[in-house]
C-alpha positions as CSV (number, residue, x, y, z in Angstrom):
1,M,9.7,-38.2,-29.2
2,T,13.2,-37.5,-30.6
3,G,15.6,-34.9,-29.4
4,L,15.1,-33.0,-32.7
5,D,11.3,-32.8,-32.0
6,K,12.0,-31.4,-28.5
7,S,14.4,-28.8,-29.9
8,D,11.9,-27.8,-32.6
9,A,9.1,-27.5,-30.0
10,A,11.2,-25.5,-27.6
11,A,12.3,-23.2,-30.3
12,E,8.8,-22.7,-31.5
13,V,7.6,-21.9,-28.0
14,L,10.4,-19.4,-27.4
15,A,9.6,-17.8,-30.8
16,G,6.0,-17.3,-29.7
17,G,4.4,-20.2,-31.6
18,D,0.7,-20.7,-31.2
19,T,-0.6,-24.1,-30.2
20,R,-4.3,-23.4,-30.7
21,G,-4.4,-25.0,-34.2
22,A,-2.3,-28.0,-33.3
23,G,-3.6,-31.5,-32.4
24,P,-3.8,-32.7,-28.8
25,R,-0.5,-34.7,-29.0
26,R,1.4,-31.8,-30.6
27,R,0.0,-29.4,-28.1
28,R,1.1,-31.6,-25.2
29,V,4.6,-31.8,-26.8
30,R,4.9,-28.0,-27.0
31,V,3.6,-27.5,-23.4
32,G,6.1,-30.0,-22.1
33,A,8.9,-28.3,-24.1
34,R,7.9,-25.0,-22.6
35,D,8.0,-26.3,-19.1
36,E,11.4,-27.9,-19.8
37,V,12.8,-24.6,-21.1
38,R,11.4,-22.7,-18.1
39,G,12.9,-25.3,-15.7
40,R,16.4,-24.9,-17.3
41,A,16.1,-21.1,-17.1
42,R,15.2,-21.1,-13.4
43,S,17.7,-23.8,-12.3
44,G,20.9,-21.9,-13.2
45,V,21.8,-18.6,-11.4
46,P,24.7,-16.7,-12.8
47,L,27.3,-15.8,-10.2
48,P,27.4,-12.1,-11.1
49,L,23.7,-12.0,-10.2
50,L,23.8,-14.3,-7.2
51,L,26.4,-12.4,-5.2
52,P,24.6,-8.9,-5.3
53,A,21.3,-10.6,-4.7
54,L,22.7,-12.2,-1.5
55,V,24.3,-9.0,-0.4
56,G,21.0,-7.1,-1.0
57,L,19.1,-9.8,1.0
58,A,21.5,-9.5,3.9
59,F,21.3,-5.7,3.8
60,L,17.5,-5.8,4.1
61,L,17.3,-8.5,6.7
62,L,20.2,-7.5,9.0
63,P,18.5,-4.6,10.7
64,L,15.4,-6.7,11.3
65,I,17.4,-9.5,12.8
66,A,19.3,-7.0,15.0
67,L,15.9,-5.7,16.2
68,L,14.8,-9.2,17.2
69,V,18.2,-10.0,18.8
70,R,18.3,-6.9,20.9
71,A,14.6,-7.0,21.9
72,P,14.0,-7.0,25.7
73,W,11.9,-10.2,25.6
74,R,11.8,-10.5,29.4
75,S,10.5,-7.0,30.1
76,L,8.4,-6.9,26.9
77,P,5.0,-7.5,28.5
78,D,5.7,-4.7,31.0
79,Q,6.8,-2.4,28.3
80,L,3.7,-3.0,26.1
81,T,1.3,-2.6,29.1
82,S,2.7,0.7,30.2
83,T,0.4,3.7,30.1
84,A,2.4,5.7,27.5
85,V,2.8,2.7,25.2
86,W,-0.9,1.8,25.4
87,Q,-2.0,5.4,24.7
88,A,0.2,5.6,21.7
89,L,-0.9,2.2,20.4
90,Q,-4.6,3.0,20.9
91,L,-4.3,6.4,19.2
92,S,-2.4,4.9,16.3
93,L,-5.0,2.2,15.7
94,I,-7.9,4.7,15.9
95,S,-6.2,7.3,13.7
96,A,-5.0,4.8,11.1
97,T,-8.5,3.3,10.9
98,A,-10.1,6.8,10.5
99,A,-7.5,7.8,7.9
100,T,-8.3,4.6,6.0
101,A,-12.0,5.4,6.1
102,V,-11.4,8.9,4.8
103,S,-9.2,7.4,2.0
104,L,-12.0,5.0,1.1
105,V,-14.7,7.7,0.9
106,L,-12.5,10.1,-1.2
107,G,-10.0,7.7,-2.9
108,V,-12.4,5.2,-4.5
109,P,-14.3,7.9,-6.5
110,L,-11.0,9.6,-7.4
111,A,-9.6,6.2,-8.7
112,W,-12.8,5.7,-10.7
113,L,-12.5,9.2,-12.2
114,L,-8.9,8.5,-13.3
115,A,-9.7,5.1,-14.7
116,R,-13.1,5.5,-16.3
117,T,-13.2,9.1,-17.6
118,D,-11.2,11.0,-20.1
119,F,-10.7,14.7,-19.5
120,P,-8.0,17.2,-20.3
121,G,-5.0,17.1,-18.0
122,R,-5.8,13.6,-16.6
123,G,-2.1,12.7,-16.7
124,V,-1.3,15.8,-14.6
125,V,-4.0,15.0,-12.1
126,R,-2.7,11.4,-11.8
127,A,0.8,12.7,-11.2
128,L,-0.4,15.1,-8.5
129,V,-2.4,12.4,-6.8
130,T,0.6,10.2,-6.6
131,L,2.9,13.0,-5.5
132,P,2.6,12.3,-1.7
133,L,4.3,8.9,-2.5
134,V,7.6,10.6,-3.3
135,L,7.2,13.8,-1.4
136,P,9.2,13.9,1.8
137,P,6.6,13.6,4.7
138,V,8.0,16.6,6.5
139,V,7.3,18.7,3.4
140,G,3.8,17.3,3.3
141,G,3.4,18.4,6.9
142,V,4.5,21.9,6.1
143,A,2.2,22.0,3.1
144,L,-0.7,20.9,5.3
145,L,0.1,23.7,7.8
146,L,0.1,26.3,5.0
147,A,-3.2,25.0,3.7
148,L,-5.1,24.0,6.9
149,G,-3.3,25.8,9.6
150,R,-4.9,28.6,11.7
151,N,-3.5,31.1,9.2
152,G,-3.5,28.8,6.2
153,V,-5.2,29.3,2.9
154,V,-8.3,27.2,3.9
155,G,-7.6,26.9,7.7
156,Q,-8.2,30.6,8.4
157,W,-11.6,30.3,6.8
158,L,-12.4,27.1,8.8
159,D,-11.3,28.8,12.0
160,S,-13.3,32.1,11.4
161,A,-16.4,30.5,10.0
162,F,-16.8,27.3,12.0
163,G,-14.2,27.5,14.8
164,I,-12.4,24.4,13.5
165,T,-8.7,24.1,14.2
166,L,-6.9,21.1,12.8
167,P,-3.2,21.5,13.6
168,F,-2.0,19.9,16.9
169,T,-5.2,17.9,17.4
170,T,-6.2,14.3,17.0
171,A,-8.2,15.3,13.9
172,G,-4.9,16.7,12.6
173,V,-3.3,13.3,13.0
174,V,-6.1,11.8,10.8
175,V,-5.6,14.5,8.2
176,A,-1.9,14.0,8.0
177,E,-2.2,10.2,7.8
178,S,-4.9,10.5,5.1
179,F,-2.7,12.8,3.0
180,V,0.2,10.2,2.9
181,A,-2.0,7.1,2.8
182,M,-4.7,7.9,0.2
183,P,-2.4,7.6,-2.8
184,F,-1.8,3.9,-2.0
185,L,-5.5,3.2,-2.1
186,V,-6.0,5.3,-5.3
187,I,-3.3,3.5,-7.2
188,S,-4.5,0.0,-6.1
189,V,-8.1,0.7,-7.0
190,E,-7.3,2.5,-10.3
191,G,-5.2,-0.5,-11.4
192,T,-8.1,-2.9,-10.5
193,L,-10.6,-0.7,-12.4
194,R,-8.4,-0.7,-15.5
195,A,-8.1,-4.5,-15.4
196,A,-11.9,-4.9,-15.0
197,D,-14.0,-5.2,-18.1
198,P,-16.1,-2.1,-18.6
199,R,-18.6,-4.0,-20.7
200,Y,-20.3,-5.2,-17.6
201,E,-21.1,-1.6,-16.6
202,E,-22.2,-0.8,-20.2
203,A,-24.5,-3.9,-20.2
204,A,-26.1,-2.7,-16.9
205,M,-26.7,0.8,-18.3
206,T,-28.3,-0.6,-21.5
207,L,-30.7,-2.4,-19.1
208,G,-31.8,0.9,-17.6
209,A,-29.3,1.3,-14.7
210,S,-27.8,4.8,-14.1
211,R,-24.1,5.3,-14.1
212,F,-24.0,5.4,-10.3
213,T,-26.2,2.3,-10.0
214,A,-23.9,0.4,-12.4
215,F,-21.0,1.5,-10.3
216,R,-22.6,0.5,-7.0
217,R,-24.2,-2.8,-8.1
218,V,-21.7,-4.0,-10.8
219,T,-18.3,-2.3,-10.5
220,L,-17.8,-2.3,-6.8
221,P,-18.2,-6.1,-6.4
222,L,-15.8,-6.6,-9.3
223,I,-13.1,-4.4,-7.8
224,A,-13.7,-5.4,-4.1
225,P,-10.3,-7.3,-3.9
226,G,-8.5,-4.2,-5.2
227,I,-10.3,-2.0,-2.7
228,A,-9.4,-4.4,0.1
229,A,-5.7,-4.6,-0.8
230,G,-5.6,-0.8,-1.2
231,S,-7.3,-0.3,2.2
232,V,-4.8,-2.6,3.9
233,L,-1.8,-0.8,2.3
234,A,-3.3,2.6,3.2
235,W,-3.9,1.5,6.8
236,A,-0.4,0.2,7.2
237,R,1.1,3.4,5.7
238,A,-1.1,5.5,8.0
239,L,0.0,3.5,11.0
240,G,3.7,4.1,10.3
241,E,3.4,7.8,9.4
242,F,5.9,10.1,11.2
243,G,7.1,13.2,9.3
244,A,3.8,14.8,8.3
245,T,2.2,13.9,11.7
246,I,4.9,15.5,13.9
247,T,5.0,18.6,11.6
248,F,1.2,19.1,11.3
249,A,-0.1,17.6,14.6
250,G,2.8,17.8,16.9
251,N,3.9,15.2,19.6
252,F,1.5,15.5,22.5
253,P,1.1,12.3,24.6
254,G,-2.5,11.0,24.6
255,R,-3.6,13.4,21.9
256,T,-1.3,13.3,18.9
257,Q,1.5,11.0,19.9
258,T,1.2,7.9,17.7
259,M,3.5,4.9,17.8
260,P,6.2,6.1,15.4
261,L,6.4,9.4,17.4
262,A,6.5,7.4,20.7
263,V,9.4,5.3,19.2
264,Y,11.3,8.4,18.4
265,L,10.7,10.0,21.8
266,A,11.4,6.8,23.7
267,L,14.7,6.2,21.8
268,Q,16.2,9.2,23.6
269,S,15.3,8.2,27.1
270,D,14.0,4.6,27.2
271,P,15.5,2.4,24.4
272,A,13.7,-0.7,25.7
273,A,10.3,0.9,25.2
274,A,11.4,2.1,21.7
275,I,12.4,-1.5,20.8
276,A,9.1,-2.8,22.1
277,L,7.1,-0.4,20.0
278,S,9.2,-1.1,17.0
279,L,8.4,-4.8,17.4
280,V,4.7,-4.1,17.4
281,L,5.0,-2.1,14.2
282,L,7.2,-4.9,12.7
283,A,4.5,-7.5,13.6
284,V,1.8,-5.3,11.9
285,S,3.9,-5.0,8.8
286,I,4.4,-8.8,8.6
287,A,0.7,-9.3,9.1
288,V,0.0,-6.9,6.2
289,L,2.4,-8.7,3.9
290,A,1.0,-12.1,4.9
291,G,-2.6,-10.9,4.2
292,L,-1.7,-9.5,0.8
293,R,0.5,-12.5,-0.3
294,D,-2.3,-14.5,-1.8
295,R,-3.4,-11.5,-3.9
296,W,0.1,-10.9,-5.1
297,M,0.7,-14.5,-6.0
298,T,-2.6,-14.7,-7.8
299,A,-1.8,-11.5,-9.8
300,A,1.6,-12.9,-10.7
301,S,0.4,-16.3,-11.9
């Protein structure tokens, strides 16, 4: 193949040429030219882009490196086995798991409603659902107090009718974590539902299945990877929640003091314990990223 042929093939690929009607040899030529163009595009990095990229990478990695360098590795086992650290770790794992379960029960139907139905104001509802993603967590905690506190809009009714008090309790921790974590699951599941072909559900309903049966037997298996990814993200977000938790549930050791709250408290009196807890949270975050890497790479390919 001459250089002119390569240039023509590369130009045709860049111009969006279609290879479906070409012969086998011509198709191989165009695919090879496309790979060659992509290779040249990826090999050269402009200096005006390289320098800011390296500075940004250093900016993100330097605090994590400092955490590892200053970690009390010799006393780390003693720090992690202390009573206060273990209580915070246990409460964090339990509350994050409970918050993820609440997000699954409520978030999956909400994601289906946003993805599969058309109703007036759907865009506004979607914006409100994702609002906790950008809302300052402390503001979320104040909003929860005004809604579910002892004198809140709904909380006073819960207290008078059922004797249920949520603020400054372990259940309050779960509520606060669910409030900030559920949007992560809803966004992930909604995106997966929009990518799934609705014709499978329609085919099931033409065969006599109800809408709910089609969702349970057809849709759920199709979107299971999205649900798993959203659950992991929601669990990780719940595990690291601080602002809404301390505002709505307080900071009581053994009852509402989760790991982020314990880090904040220990930083004032015992920096070594704060670093030890931070390392645990860092390890969990890395595990979450490693678990989701295959899904991200598959979606990007």
